C-alpha positions as CSV (number, residue, x, y, z in Angstrom):
1,X,54.9,97.6,-198.2
2,X,54.0,94.0,-198.1
3,X,52.2,92.6,-195.4
4,X,55.0,90.3,-194.1
5,X,57.4,93.3,-194.1
6,X,54.9,95.5,-192.3
7,X,54.6,92.6,-189.6
8,X,58.4,92.3,-189.3
9,X,58.7,95.9,-188.9
10,X,55.7,96.1,-186.4
11,X,57.4,93.2,-184.5
12,X,60.7,94.8,-184.2
13,X,59.3,98.1,-183.2
14,X,57.1,96.6,-180.4
15,X,60.0,94.4,-179.4
16,X,62.4,97.5,-179.2
17,X,59.7,99.4,-177.1
18,X,59.4,96.8,-174.7
19,X,63.2,96.5,-174.2
20,X,63.4,100.0,-173.7
21,X,60.5,99.8,-171.1
22,X,62.2,96.9,-169.2
23,X,65.6,98.6,-169.0
24,X,64.1,102.0,-167.8
25,X,64.9,102.4,-164.0
26,X,61.6,103.0,-162.4
27,X,61.4,106.1,-160.3
28,X,64.9,107.3,-161.2
29,X,63.6,110.2,-163.3
30,X,60.7,111.6,-160.8
31,X,61.3,114.7,-159.2
32,X,60.0,115.0,-155.6
33,X,61.0,117.8,-153.3
34,X,59.6,118.6,-149.7
35,X,57.7,121.8,-149.4
36,X,56.6,123.9,-146.1
37,X,53.2,122.9,-146.3
38,X,53.2,119.5,-147.7
39,X,51.8,116.5,-145.6
40,X,52.5,113.9,-148.3
41,X,55.6,112.2,-146.4
42,X,55.5,109.6,-143.9
43,X,57.7,107.3,-141.4
44,X,59.1,110.1,-139.5
45,X,62.3,109.3,-138.2
46,X,63.0,106.2,-140.4
47,X,65.8,105.9,-142.8
48,X,64.1,107.2,-146.1
49,X,66.8,105.9,-148.3
50,X,65.9,102.4,-147.4
51,X,62.9,102.4,-149.7
52,X,63.3,105.6,-151.9
53,X,66.3,104.3,-153.8
54,X,67.1,101.8,-156.8
55,X,65.4,98.7,-156.2
56,X,63.7,99.9,-152.8
57,X,60.1,99.4,-152.1
58,X,59.3,102.9,-152.9
59,X,61.6,103.3,-155.9
60,X,58.6,104.0,-158.3
61,X,57.9,107.1,-156.1
62,X,61.4,108.7,-156.7
63,X,65.2,108.0,-155.8
64,X,65.9,110.5,-152.8
65,X,69.3,111.9,-152.8
66,X,69.0,113.8,-149.5
67,X,66.2,113.0,-146.9
68,X,65.5,112.9,-143.1
69,X,63.5,114.2,-140.3
70,X,63.7,117.3,-138.2
71,X,62.9,117.4,-134.4
72,X,62.6,119.6,-131.4
73,X,65.1,119.5,-128.8
74,X,63.4,116.8,-127.1
75,X,64.1,114.7,-129.9
76,X,60.4,113.4,-129.9
77,X,58.2,116.2,-131.2
78,X,58.6,116.9,-134.9
79,X,60.1,120.2,-136.1
80,X,58.2,121.5,-139.1
81,X,59.1,123.7,-141.7
82,X,62.7,124.3,-140.8
83,X,65.4,124.5,-143.6
84,X,68.5,122.2,-144.4
85,X,71.3,123.7,-145.9
86,X,74.4,122.0,-147.3
87,X,77.7,123.7,-147.5
88,X,81.1,122.9,-148.6
89,X,82.8,124.3,-145.4
90,X,82.0,124.0,-141.8
91,X,79.4,126.2,-139.9
92,X,78.0,127.7,-143.1
93,X,81.0,128.6,-145.1
94,X,82.2,127.9,-148.4
95,X,79.8,127.3,-150.9
96,X,76.0,126.6,-150.4
97,X,75.2,123.4,-152.5
98,X,71.8,122.9,-151.6
99,X,68.6,124.5,-149.5
100,X,65.8,121.8,-148.8
101,X,62.8,122.8,-146.7
102,X,61.2,120.6,-143.9
103,X,57.6,119.7,-144.7
104,X,54.5,120.1,-142.3
105,X,55.4,116.5,-140.9
106,X,58.9,117.3,-140.0
107,X,60.3,115.3,-143.1
108,X,62.5,116.5,-145.8
109,X,63.7,115.2,-148.9
110,X,64.8,115.7,-152.7
111,X,65.4,113.9,-155.6
112,X,67.3,116.6,-157.4
113,X,71.2,116.0,-157.9
114,X,73.5,117.4,-155.5
115,X,77.3,117.2,-155.8
116,X,78.6,115.9,-152.5
117,X,82.2,116.2,-154.0
118,X,84.6,115.9,-150.9
119,X,81.6,115.8,-148.7
120,X,79.1,118.5,-147.3
121,X,78.6,120.2,-144.0
122,X,74.9,120.3,-143.0
123,X,73.0,122.9,-141.1
124,X,69.3,123.0,-139.9
125,X,67.7,126.2,-139.2
126,X,64.3,126.4,-137.5
127,X,61.5,129.0,-138.2
128,X,62.7,131.0,-135.1
129,X,66.0,131.4,-136.8
130,X,68.0,129.2,-134.4
131,X,70.6,127.2,-136.2
132,X,72.4,123.8,-135.6
133,X,75.6,123.0,-137.5
134,X,77.0,119.2,-138.3
135,X,80.7,119.5,-137.7
136,X,81.5,116.5,-139.3
137,X,81.6,116.1,-143.0
138,X,79.2,114.1,-144.8
139,X,79.2,112.1,-148.3
140,X,75.5,110.7,-148.2
141,X,72.2,112.1,-147.9
142,X,70.6,109.5,-145.9
143,X,70.3,111.7,-142.8
144,X,68.3,109.2,-140.8
145,X,70.8,106.5,-141.6
146,X,72.6,107.7,-138.7
147,X,70.4,110.3,-136.9
148,X,68.1,108.4,-134.7
149,X,70.1,105.2,-135.3
150,X,73.7,105.6,-134.3
151,X,73.7,109.3,-133.0
152,X,71.1,111.7,-131.7
153,X,68.2,112.6,-134.0
154,X,68.5,115.8,-136.0
155,X,67.0,118.7,-134.0
156,X,66.8,122.4,-133.7
157,X,65.1,124.8,-131.3
């Protein structure tokens, strides 16, 4: 191969690689899921989706599909290690679409895809087995966008 042809080929390859890198959506393909014993989360009670989304401050750490915080009945103390369920019907009826564990700091999150379809009905279960059901349908996973802002914090005993 001639030197000029080789240089042209390398220039095209490098330019194409840079273009692909620039078009890649940082954080879009990162998998993050809360686990029972994890203490990696932060900002308990804040709307996680403010930062963990496309073009958010924490976009490079993953784009959350569902995220929020779990509290005790006093709505101040965190409620670690609970479980969030997302059903197609009220009061744990219909199909179970997702199960997300709450971490040791009272937060839950996932970047895994969840089909909200016509909306889902969340339920939260404490480690003691008590369950609270959300009776309204939700089409978003930004739980702290409402809970703690325009409605009571998410809690279970």
